[in-house]
C-alpha positions in Angstrom: -82.7 -250.3 -122.9 -81.1 -248.4 -120.1 -80.3 -249.9 -116.7 -78.4 -249.0 -113.6 -74.7 -249.9 -113.7 -75.2 -251.7 -110.4 -77.3 -254.3 -112.3 -74.4 -255.2 -114.6 -73.1 -257.9 -112.3 -76.5 -259.6 -112.2 -77.6 -259.1 -115.8 -74.3 -260.0 -117.6 -74.3 -263.6 -116.2 -78.0 -264.0 -117.1 -77.3 -262.9 -120.7 -74.3 -265.3 -121.0 -76.5 -268.1 -119.7 -79.2 -267.3 -122.3 -77.0 -266.4 -125.4 -73.7 -268.3 -124.5 -70.2 -266.9 -124.3 -70.0 -263.3 -125.7 -68.3 -263.0 -129.2 -66.2 -260.2 -127.6 -65.5 -258.6 -124.3 -64.0 -255.2 -124.3 -62.3 -253.9 -121.2 -61.3 -250.3 -120.6 -61.2 -247.6 -117.9 -63.4 -244.6 -117.8 -62.8 -241.6 -115.7 -65.1 -239.0 -114.1 -64.5 -235.3 -113.8 -62.9 -235.7 -110.4 -60.4 -238.1 -111.7 -61.9 -241.4 -110.2 -61.5 -244.4 -112.6 -63.9 -247.2 -113.1 -63.6 -250.5 -115.0 -65.6 -250.4 -118.2 -66.9 -253.7 -119.7 -68.8 -254.1 -123.0 -70.1 -257.6 -123.9 -71.2 -258.3 -127.5 -73.0 -261.3 -128.9 -73.4 -261.8 -132.6 -76.0 -264.4 -133.9 -76.9 -265.6 -137.3 -78.9 -263.4 -139.5 -77.2 -260.2 -138.4 -78.5 -260.2 -134.8 -76.5 -258.3 -132.3 -76.6 -257.8 -128.6 -74.4 -255.4 -126.7 -74.3 -254.8 -123.0 -72.2 -251.9 -121.8 -71.7 -251.1 -118.1 -71.3 -247.4 -118.5 -73.0 -245.8 -121.5 -72.3 -242.1 -121.8 -72.1 -241.5 -118.0 -71.4 -243.3 -114.8 -75.2 -243.5 -114.0 -76.4 -245.5 -117.0 -75.8 -248.9 -118.5 -77.0 -249.8 -122.0 -78.4 -253.0 -123.4 -78.8 -252.9 -127.2 -80.4 -255.5 -129.5 -80.4 -254.9 -133.2 -80.4 -256.5 -136.6 -78.3 -255.8 -139.6 -81.3 -253.9 -141.1 -81.5 -251.7 -138.0 -77.8 -250.8 -138.4 -78.3 -250.2 -142.2 -81.1 -247.8 -141.5 -79.2 -245.9 -138.8 -76.2 -245.6 -141.1 -78.5 -244.3 -143.9 -80.0 -241.7 -141.5 -76.5 -240.2 -141.2 -75.9 -240.2 -144.8 -76.8 -237.0 -146.8 -79.7 -237.4 -149.1 -77.7 -236.8 -152.3 -75.3 -239.7 -151.3 -78.3 -242.1 -150.8 -79.7 -241.2 -154.3 -76.5 -242.5 -155.9 -77.7 -246.1 -155.0 -80.9 -245.6 -156.9 
């Protein structure tokens, strides 16, 4: 799900209220082409059964935030998609 970065200050507390304190909060600085710097925040929640929720203030550019919800199975399928076919066959 993509959102406007301006929504981060509203949505992050709502997610924290719903899912509890994040398992991790990563802080960094991102910079645009003109050299302006912006505070980046990435909140991650992990739940039983391999569920993961990640909310990123800036995702790929300064105009987009990202809210990701996935399962361990989703991540396995995504990893398999990037594995060459002959590597996957070794598991058969």
